[in-house]
Phi, psi and omega in degrees: 000134181260138180271139176264354178276125179303147184304321181295316179295322177298321177297321179294319181291314183281345179260265185300317181297316181293322184275321189243001187295143174233157181268132174231163177253122178257127174247112179293142181236129175255144181247129174240149183242124178293128185285351178257309185269339184081004180293131177273139176237129180256132180236126179281141175262198181281127180291152177220151178268130178230157178257129183222169168260119181265128181228147174060060178292348175269164180292145179246134181236150171238153180258125178238181180297331179282344182128206182276128183236132178288126181252345178186149170263341179196154177226136175224154179244132189232147178298150188294340181271356181280133175279124176207134186230159174303140181085348176301156177256142177236126176255120179217129176053045178065016177237142181256131181242154173250137178288122180268318179207154177233116181251131176282130179249111181265148173237104182056055177068004178250130180297120182261316181195175178247136174256125186243125178263133187233150173231140176297145174237000000 
């Protein structure tokens, strides 16, 4: 039997995800734009349970010339085959977060995992 999961991603799943993974609830969110007013409407889809590595449950700040700026309320690492999009909702430890960004993390040109930046809503 041949595996369709790239070796680097398989290492991430069988290593950190298996050892440190926690369950969160992902609710996909679709965005529609009114063609007259430009108003955005967000619609929740069916929630699903996914396993992720949760990092930085405390707020993260960076210091810029303007002062201290909040850069994330939470960060999670997700297997590369998991569907996750900007604006999706994540429920973890009774708190709901909105996905701010999804960054592809490559290991030697092969997609290894996704880094997801979250903000409380």
